[in-house]
C-alpha positions in Angstrom: -79.8 -184.6 47.4 -76.3 -183.9 47.1 -74.5 -182.5 44.0 -71.0 -183.8 42.6 -68.8 -181.2 41.5 -66.4 -183.0 39.3 -66.0 -186.7 37.6 -63.5 -189.5 38.4 -60.3 -189.4 35.9 -58.5 -192.4 34.6 -55.3 -192.4 37.0 -52.8 -192.5 34.2 -54.4 -189.2 32.6 -53.3 -185.7 33.3 -55.8 -183.0 34.0 -55.6 -180.4 31.1 -57.1 -177.4 29.9 -60.1 -177.7 27.7 -58.1 -176.6 24.7 -55.5 -179.4 24.7 -58.5 -181.9 25.5 -60.5 -180.6 22.5 -57.3 -181.7 20.4 -57.2 -185.0 22.1 -60.8 -185.8 21.9 -61.3 -184.5 18.3 -58.5 -184.5 15.9 -58.5 -188.4 16.2 -61.8 -188.8 15.1 -61.7 -190.5 11.8 -62.7 -188.6 8.8 -65.5 -191.1 7.7 -67.3 -189.0 10.4 -69.1 -187.3 7.2 -70.6 -190.4 6.0 -71.0 -192.8 8.8 -73.8 -192.8 11.5 -73.7 -191.0 14.6 -71.5 -193.0 16.7 -70.4 -192.1 20.5 -66.8 -192.7 21.3 -66.3 -196.5 22.5 -65.6 -195.1 26.2 -67.0 -191.7 26.5 -64.4 -189.2 28.1 -66.8 -187.7 31.0 -64.3 -185.2 32.4 -65.8 -182.1 33.8 -64.1 -178.6 33.2 -63.6 -178.9 37.2 -60.6 -180.5 38.9 -60.0 -184.0 39.2 -61.5 -185.9 42.4 -64.8 -184.3 43.9 -64.9 -183.2 47.3 -66.2 -185.5 49.8 -70.3 -184.7 49.8 -72.1 -184.5 52.6 -73.4 -187.9 53.0 -73.5 -190.5 55.6 -70.1 -192.4 55.4 -71.1 -195.9 54.3 -72.7 -194.0 50.9 -69.3 -192.2 50.3 -67.5 -195.3 51.2 -69.7 -197.4 48.2 -69.1 -194.7 45.8 -65.3 -194.5 46.4 -65.1 -198.4 46.0 -67.0 -198.0 42.7 -64.6 -195.1 41.5 -61.8 -197.3 42.4 -63.4 -200.6 40.6 -63.9 -198.2 37.5 -59.9 -196.8 37.6 -59.3 -200.8 37.5 -61.7 -201.5 34.5 -63.8 -203.9 36.9 -67.0 -202.6 35.4 -69.5 -205.2 37.2 -67.9 -204.4 40.7 -68.3 -200.7 39.9 -71.7 -201.0 39.1 -72.6 -203.0 42.2 -71.1 -200.3 44.3 -72.7 -197.1 42.8 -76.0 -199.2 42.9 -75.3 -199.4 46.7 -74.5 -195.9 46.7 -77.5 -194.8 44.9 -79.7 -196.7 47.9 -78.8 -193.6 49.9 -79.7 -190.9 47.2 -82.0 -192.2 44.8 -82.3 -188.7 43.1 -78.4 -188.3 42.3 -78.4 -187.7 38.6 -74.6 -188.4 38.7 -74.7 -191.5 40.1 -77.2 -192.5 37.5 -74.9 -191.0 34.8 -72.1 -192.8 35.7 -73.6 -196.0 35.8 -75.3 -195.5 32.3 -71.9 -194.6 31.0 -70.6 -198.0 32.4 -73.5 -199.5 30.5 -72.8 -197.5 27.4 -69.2 -198.7 27.5 -70.0 -202.6 27.7 -72.8 -202.1 24.8 -76.1 -202.5 27.1 -77.7 -199.7 25.1 -81.5 -200.4 26.8 -79.9 -200.1 30.3 -78.2 -197.2 29.3 -81.2 -195.5 28.0 -83.3 -196.4 31.0 -81.0 -194.8 33.4 -80.8 -191.7 31.3 -84.6 -191.2 31.2 -84.5 -191.3 34.8 -82.2 -188.3 35.2 -84.1 -184.9 35.8 -81.9 -182.9 33.4 -83.4 -179.6 35.0 -80.8 -180.8 38.1 -78.0 -181.5 35.6 -75.8 -178.1 35.2 -72.4 -179.7 33.9 -72.3 -179.2 30.4 -69.7 -182.0 30.0 -72.1 -184.4 31.5 -74.9 -182.9 29.1 -72.6 -183.5 26.3 -72.0 -187.0 27.3 -75.5 -188.1 27.7 -76.2 -186.7 24.3 -73.7 -189.3 22.7 -75.0 -191.8 24.6 -78.5 -190.8 23.2 -77.3 -190.5 19.9 -75.5 -193.9 19.9 -79.0 -195.4 20.9 -80.6 -193.6 18.0 -82.4 -191.3 20.0 -81.5 -188.2 18.0 -84.2 -185.9 19.5 -83.1 -186.5 23.0 -79.2 -186.2 21.8 -80.0 -182.9 20.3 -81.9 -181.8 23.5 -78.9 -182.4 25.8 -76.5 -180.7 23.2 -78.8 -177.6 23.4 -78.8 -177.8 27.2 -75.2 -177.9 27.4 -74.9 -174.6 25.4 -77.8 -173.0 27.4 -76.0 -173.8 30.4 -72.5 -172.4 29.5 -73.0 -170.5 26.1 -69.2 -169.5 26.2 -68.1 -173.3 26.1 -66.6 -173.5 22.7 -66.6 -177.6 23.0 -70.0 -177.5 23.2 -70.6 -176.1 19.8 -68.2 -178.5 18.2 -69.7 -181.7 20.0 -73.1 -180.6 18.6 -71.6 -179.7 15.2 -70.5 -183.2 15.0 -73.5 -184.6 15.8 -75.2 -182.6 13.4 -72.6 -183.3 10.6 -72.8 -186.9 11.6 -76.6 -186.7 10.5 -75.7 -184.7 7.3 -77.5 -181.6 8.6 -74.7 -179.5 6.9 -75.8 -176.0 7.4 -76.7 -176.4 11.0 -73.4 -178.1 11.6 -71.6 -175.2 9.7 -73.1 -172.9 12.0 -72.0 -174.6 15.1 -68.2 -174.8 14.1 -68.5 -171.2 13.0 -69.8 -170.4 16.9 -67.0 -172.0 18.0 -64.5 -170.2 15.9 -65.7 -167.2 17.1 -65.2 -167.7 20.7 -61.8 -169.1 20.2 -60.4 -168.2 16.6 -56.9 -169.4 17.4 -57.6 -173.1 18.0 -57.8 -175.2 15.0 -60.5 -177.9 15.6 -63.3 -175.8 14.2 -61.7 -174.9 11.3 -61.0 -178.3 10.4 -64.8 -179.5 10.9 -66.1 -176.5 9.3 -63.4 -177.6 6.1 -65.6 -181.1 6.5 -68.7 -179.2 6.1 -67.6 -177.1 3.1 -66.2 -180.2 1.5 -69.7 -182.2 1.8 -71.6 -179.1 0.8 -69.3 -179.2 -2.7 -67.8 -176.0 -1.8 -64.2 -176.8 -2.4 -62.6 -173.5 -2.2 -64.1 -172.5 1.2 -62.9 -176.1 2.4 -59.5 -175.7 1.1 -59.3 -172.5 2.8 -60.7 -174.0 6.2 -57.8 -176.7 6.2 -55.3 -174.2 5.5 -56.3 -172.1 8.5 -56.3 -175.4 10.3 -52.8 -176.3 9.3 -51.7 -172.6 10.1 -53.0 -173.0 13.9 -51.9 -176.3 14.2 -48.8 -177.0 12.0 -48.4 -180.4 13.3 -52.0 -181.6 12.6 -51.5 -184.5 10.0 -55.1 -184.6 9.1 -55.3 -180.9 8.4 -52.5 -181.6 5.3 -54.1 -184.9 4.3 -57.5 -183.4 3.4 -56.1 -180.4 1.9 -53.9 -182.2 -0.5 -56.6 -185.1 -1.4 -59.0 -182.3 -2.2 -56.6 -180.4 -4.5 -55.5 -183.7 -6.1 -59.3 -184.6 -6.8 -59.6 -180.8 -7.9 -57.1 -181.2 -10.6 -54.8 -179.1 -8.4 -51.7 -181.3 -8.5 -48.9 -179.1 -8.1 -50.8 -177.2 -5.3 -50.9 -180.8 -3.5 -47.3 -181.7 -4.3 -46.6 -178.3 -2.7 -48.5 -179.1 0.8 -47.0 -182.8 0.8 -43.3 -181.0 0.6 -44.3 -178.6 2.9 -45.3 -181.0 5.4 -42.4 -183.4 4.9 -39.8 -180.5 4.8 -40.9 -178.5 8.1 -43.1 -181.0 10.2 -42.3 -184.8 9.7 -39.5 -185.8 7.2 -40.3 -189.2 8.4 -43.8 -189.7 7.2 -43.4 -192.8 5.0 -47.2 -192.7 3.8 -46.9 -188.9 2.8 -43.9 -189.4 0.8 -45.4 -192.3 -1.1 -48.1 -190.2 -1.9 -45.8 -187.8 -3.0 -43.9 -190.1 -5.3 -47.2 -191.1 -6.6 -48.3 -187.3 -7.3 -44.8 -186.6 -8.9 -45.1 -189.6 -11.2 -48.4 -188.3 -12.3 -46.8 -185.2 -13.4 -44.2 -187.4 -15.1 -41.6 -185.7 -12.8 -39.4 -189.0 -12.5 -36.3 -187.6 -11.5 -37.8 -185.7 -8.3 -39.7 -189.1 -7.6 -36.2 -190.7 -7.6 -35.1 -188.5 -5.2 -37.8 -189.0 -2.6 -37.2 -192.9 -3.2 -33.6 -192.6 -2.6 -34.7 -190.9 0.7 -37.1 -193.5 1.8 -34.3 -196.0 0.9 -31.7 -194.2 2.7 -34.0 -194.0 5.8 -35.1 -197.8 5.4 -32.6 -200.0 3.3 -34.9 -202.8 3.6 -38.2 -200.7 2.1 -39.2 -203.1 -0.5 -41.8 -201.2 -1.7 -39.4 -198.1 -2.3 -37.1 -200.5 -4.0 -39.7 -202.0 -6.5 -41.2 -198.3 -7.1 -37.8 -197.2 -8.1 -37.2 -200.0 -10.5 -41.0 -199.2 -12.1 -39.6 -195.4 -12.4 -37.0 -196.5 -14.5 -39.2 -198.5 -16.6 -41.5 -195.2 -16.9 -38.5 -193.1 -18.2 -37.9 -196.0 -21.0 -34.7 -197.1 -19.3 -35.7 -200.6 -19.5 -32.1 -202.4 -18.8 -31.9 -200.3 -15.6 -35.4 -201.2 -14.7 -34.5 -204.6 -15.3 -31.3 -204.6 -13.6 -32.8 -203.2 -10.5 -35.8 -205.7 -10.2 -33.1 -208.6 -10.8 -31.1 -207.4 -8.0 -34.4 -207.2 -6.0 -35.4 -210.9 -7.2 -31.9 -212.2 -6.1 -32.4 -210.8 -2.6 -35.8 -211.6 -2.2 -36.6 -214.7 -4.3 -39.7 -215.6 -2.6 -41.4 -212.5 -3.1 -43.6 -213.6 -6.3 -45.1 -210.5 -7.0 -41.7 -208.5 -7.4 -40.6 -211.6 -9.6 -43.9 -211.1 -11.5 -43.0 -207.3 -12.2 -39.6 -208.5 -13.4 -41.4 -210.3 -16.0 -43.4 -207.6 -17.1 -40.5 -205.6 -17.5 -39.1 -208.5 -20.1 -42.2 -208.3 -21.7 -42.2 -204.6 -22.1 -38.9 -204.7 -24.2 -39.8 -207.8 -26.2 -37.9 -210.3 -24.3 -40.6 -212.9 -24.3 -38.7 -216.2 -23.7 -37.0 -214.4 -20.6 -41.0 -213.5 -19.3 -42.1 -216.7 -20.1 -39.1 -218.2 -17.9 -39.8 -215.6 -15.0 -43.5 -216.5 -14.9 -42.8 -220.4 -15.3 -40.4 -219.8 -12.2 -43.0 -218.4 -10.1 -45.8 -220.9 -11.0 -43.3 -223.8 -10.1 -42.8 -222.0 -6.7 -46.3 -221.6 -6.1 -48.8 -223.4 -8.4 -51.8 -221.2 -6.9 -50.4 -217.7 -7.9 -52.9 -216.1 -10.1 -51.0 -213.0 -11.4 -48.1 -215.1 -13.1 -50.6 -217.3 -14.2 -52.6 -215.0 -16.3 -49.7 -212.8 -17.4 -48.3 -216.3 -19.1 -51.4 -217.1 -20.4 -51.9 -213.9 -22.0 -48.3 -213.5 -23.0 -48.6 -216.8 -25.1 -51.9 -215.8 -26.3 -50.1 -212.6 -28.1 -47.5 -215.2 -29.2 -50.1 -217.1 -30.9 -49.0 -220.3 -28.6 -52.8 -220.9 -28.4 -52.5 -224.4 -27.3 -50.2 -223.6 -24.3 -52.4 -220.3 -23.4 -55.4 -222.5 -23.0 -53.7 -224.6 -20.4 -52.6 -221.6 -18.2 -56.2 -219.5 -18.7 -58.1 -222.4 -17.8 -55.8 -222.9 -14.4 -56.3 -219.4 -13.6 -59.9 -219.7 -13.9 -59.8 -222.6 -11.5 -57.9 -220.7 -9.0 -60.1 -217.3 -9.5 -63.3 -218.2 -10.6 -64.5 -214.7 -9.6 -62.4 -212.9 -12.0 -63.6 -211.8 -15.3 -60.1 -211.4 -16.9 -59.1 -215.1 -17.7 -62.5 -215.9 -19.0 -62.3 -213.4 -21.5 -58.7 -214.1 -22.6 -59.5 -217.7 -22.7 -62.4 -217.0 -25.2 -60.4 -214.6 -27.4 -57.9 -217.6 -27.6 -60.7 -219.8 -28.7 -61.9 -217.4 -31.2 -58.3 -216.8 -32.6 -57.8 -220.1 -32.8 -61.1 -220.8 -34.7 -62.5 -222.8 -32.0 -65.5 -220.4 -32.0 -68.0 -223.3 -30.0 -65.6 -223.1 -27.3 -65.1 -219.4 -27.5 -69.0 -219.0 -27.2 -69.2 -221.4 -24.2 -66.3 -219.5 -22.2 -67.9 -216.0 -23.0 -71.3 -217.3 -21.7 -69.8 -218.5 -18.6 -68.2 -215.5 -17.8 -71.4 -213.7 -18.2 -73.3 -216.1 -15.6 -70.7 -214.5 -13.2 -70.6 -211.0 -14.6 -74.0 -210.4 -16.6 -73.0 -206.7 -17.1 -69.7 -207.1 -18.5 -69.7 -205.4 -21.9 -66.6 -206.9 -23.0 -68.0 -210.6 -22.7 -71.1 -209.4 -24.7 -69.2 -207.5 -27.3 -66.8 -210.4 -27.9 -69.7 -212.9 -27.9 -71.6 -211.0 -30.4 -68.4 -210.7 -32.7 -68.1 -214.6 -32.1 -71.8 -215.1 -33.2 -70.7 -213.3 -36.3 -67.9 -215.5 -37.1 -70.4 -218.7 -37.1 -73.1 -216.7 -39.0 -75.3 -216.1 -36.2 -76.5 -212.5 -37.2 -79.7 -212.1 -35.3 -77.5 -213.3 -32.0 -74.6 -210.5 -33.3 -77.6 -208.0 -33.2 -79.0 -209.2 -29.8 -75.8 -208.8 -28.1 -74.7 -205.5 -29.8 -77.8 -203.6 -28.6 -77.2 -205.2 -25.1 -74.0 -203.8 -25.0 -75.4 -200.1 -26.1 -78.3 -200.8 -23.6 -75.7 -201.2 -20.3 -73.1 -198.2 -22.2 -74.7 -196.2 -24.8 -71.1 -194.8 -25.7 -69.6 -198.1 -26.3 -68.0 -197.0 -29.6 -66.7 -200.4 -30.9 -70.2 -201.9 -30.4 -71.7 -198.6 -32.3 -69.2 -199.3 -35.0 -69.8 -203.2 -35.2 -73.5 -202.8 -35.4 -73.3 -200.1 -37.8 -70.9 -201.7 -40.3 -72.6 -205.4 -39.9 -75.8 -203.7 -41.1 -74.2 -201.4 -43.7 -72.1 -204.6 -45.3 -75.4 -206.5 -45.4 -77.0 -203.7 -46.8 -80.1 -203.8 -44.0 -81.4 -201.1 -41.6 -78.6 -198.7 -44.1 -80.3 -195.4 -42.0 -79.6 -196.9 -39.0 -76.0 -197.8 -39.8 -75.5 -194.5 -40.4 -76.7 -193.1 -37.3 -74.6 -195.8 -35.6 -71.4 -195.2 -37.2 -71.8 -191.5 -37.1 -72.3 -191.8 -33.2 -68.9 -194.2 -33.0 -67.0 -191.4 -35.3 -68.0 -188.6 -33.1 -66.4 -190.4 -30.1 -63.5 -191.4 -31.7 -63.3 -189.1 -34.8 -59.3 -190.3 -35.4 -60.4 -193.9 -35.5 -59.7 -194.5 -39.2 -61.7 -197.8 -39.1 -64.9 -196.0 -37.7 -64.5 -193.4 -40.3 -64.1 -196.3 -42.9 -67.6 -197.6 -41.5 -69.3 -194.1 -41.4 -68.0 -194.0 -45.4 -69.5 -197.4 -46.4 -72.8 -196.7 -44.5 -73.3 -193.5 -46.6 -72.3 -195.4 -49.9 -75.0 -197.9 -49.0 -77.6 -195.1 -48.5 -76.6 -193.4 -52.0 -74.5 -190.6 -50.5 -72.0 -191.4 -52.8 -69.8 -187.9 -52.4 -70.0 -188.0 -48.7 -69.1 -191.5 -48.7 -66.1 -190.9 -51.0 -64.9 -188.0 -48.8 -65.1 -190.2 -45.4 -63.3 -193.2 -47.4 -60.4 -191.0 -48.6 -60.1 -189.6 -44.8 -60.0 -193.4 -43.4 -57.3 -194.2 -46.0 -55.3 -191.0 -44.6 -55.7 -192.4 -40.9 -54.9 -196.0 -41.8 -53.0 -196.4 -44.5 -52.4 -200.1 -44.8 -56.1 -201.6 -44.1 -57.1 -203.4 -47.5 -60.9 -203.1 -46.9 -60.6 -199.3 -46.7 -59.4 -199.5 -50.5 -61.6 -202.3 -51.2 -64.4 -200.0 -50.5 -63.0 -197.3 -52.0 -62.8 -199.1 -55.3 -66.4 -199.5 -55.2 -67.3 -195.9 -54.6 -64.9 -194.9 -57.6 -66.8 -197.5 -59.9 -69.8 -196.5 -58.8 -68.8 -192.8 -59.9 -67.7 -194.3 -63.3 -64.1 -193.5 -62.4 -62.5 -196.6 -63.5 -58.8 -196.0 -63.5 -58.9 -194.7 -59.5 -61.1 -197.7 -58.8 -58.8 -200.2 -60.5 -56.0 -198.5 -58.7 -57.9 -198.7 -55.2 -58.3 -202.4 -55.9 -54.7 -203.0 -56.8 -53.4 -201.5 -53.7 -56.0 -203.7 -51.7 -54.7 -206.7 -53.2 -51.1 -205.9 -52.8 -52.1 -205.8 -49.0 -54.2 -208.7 -48.8 -53.3 -211.2 -52.0 -55.5 -213.9 -50.7 -58.6 -212.0 -51.2 -60.5 -214.2 -53.8 -63.7 -212.3 -53.5 -61.9 -209.1 -54.8 -60.1 -210.9 -57.6 -63.4 -212.0 -58.9 -64.9 -208.4 -58.8 -61.8 -207.0 -60.3 -62.4 -209.6 -63.2 -66.0 -208.9 -63.5 -65.6 -205.0 -63.7 -63.5 -205.9 -66.8 -59.8 -205.0 -65.4 -58.6 -208.3 -66.5 -56.3 -210.6 -64.6 -55.1 -209.3 -61.1 -52.3 -211.6 -61.0 -50.8 -209.6 -63.3 -51.2 -206.5 -61.2 -47.4 -206.1 -59.8 -46.5 -205.9 -63.6 -49.2 -203.5 -64.4 -48.5 -200.7 -61.5 -46.1 -199.2 -59.2 -47.4 -199.6 -55.9 -50.3 -196.7 -55.6 -49.9 -193.8 -53.2 -52.7 -192.8 -50.7 -52.5 -189.5 -52.2 -53.5 -190.7 -55.6 -57.0 -191.6 -54.4 -57.7 -188.1 -52.2 -58.7 -185.0 -53.9 
């Protein structure tokens, strides 16, 4: 039996020192390594620490001839021929672990896992001394799902050469893939002890800390990575993302600025990330400078041009934003998404007819362009042009039946135009596709209220709260519905209290709580809440109607009369309150304009 000292290397590769090879082999591994299963490289690198081609073994010439033929075929990526030649060579040395290993590597590369494992199982690992071969065997076993055998090979590689740091890194990656975080961290730490100046151990140790939730230690490890490898892009990426997710956005900005200033000013993706972070911090001027740099580098950078226009919109400079976006549209008339942004900008400043024209132009250019269709439908809904809105929203549903938004907007359009049955049908169709969508269920319940189906109102609001227990609108709606009908009044108080706790400055919620308290007889508490509601919402007629009832209950007739006058001035069509006004003995409410100057909210608060 003879022993191969080295392994063939692709002719287009250069034999490198192990540190360079580690960077090449591991720094480009996708960062999904933490979450995915252990999958070896497609073409495992099987170099040893020796030099390139092995010396001629003591073997009959014909055997060596077949080996060299296989080697040349492998260099030319003619794997079937390489396998055939290696089999022929194996005829003359059936115990050669290296030939079996080479054949297993080729089967693995071609995806034949069963033949790979069969050959690996034939190898007497006691005869394998090369740690590179052992670690490559480990990766192939891992790819076949044989984790125990893979771990055995990694351990043997370390045993054969304990001072080889890459063996610890390779085993650490295997453990990291298997989410054995503590053991993986130990391996990376061992590699760092051996070569503290090499970045790869710190990088993956940072990944371990990150997976363990030790963000401080992870950030320190990533910083040490880029200190040792100043051009290592992934180190910067992990560090700034970790800083951002931890709320340290200014520090994340500094990391990106350092990379773009000192390492690679032409890294477009990092500069885009920098712009995004700057905008999140409302550093608009600095963001504009970065965008100007990108446009100067690449005048055809459409993304940067559009982003610059949108930054002007964020800065409340709508005319400049519209001008910029219009210029872009003129240069790129076929870019429908850009034209759609222009429509949104016109909407933002109240130029509704211009927005409609922009959306309609897009629809004429491409009737299947969903965004402009739904934006036009929503704008027409806002303008109470319900019939036109319905047409566009129905078409949006046809274009994208899986999208919840057009169903919701169409249902609301039917509700506002008092076509309640159509609204109910639309919300129900939306729910068929999105049964957990709380917006559909809430609006379905509110529409049932319009047609007097109170049990259905309760069912839908309770369904909303079952899905989302802190849905403040549903808590308020159900609580107020109970209070206004005088049923389940204790539950009404509990529900409205929860709504107010979620949004304490919402005057409508506070009014609901006050009304529920009134219904359970807690009059003074009710008055306090209604007075606070009137301070928060100064133009809601219902609040003053409720206030009048509470004052009347306290026998403070003058304040009751003034509160109702205020309510009727805000809503002169409230015939029910006019009747109540007369029943209370306050006379003819139609003369109220002569009887009072409009009362101020402060008159009703203590």
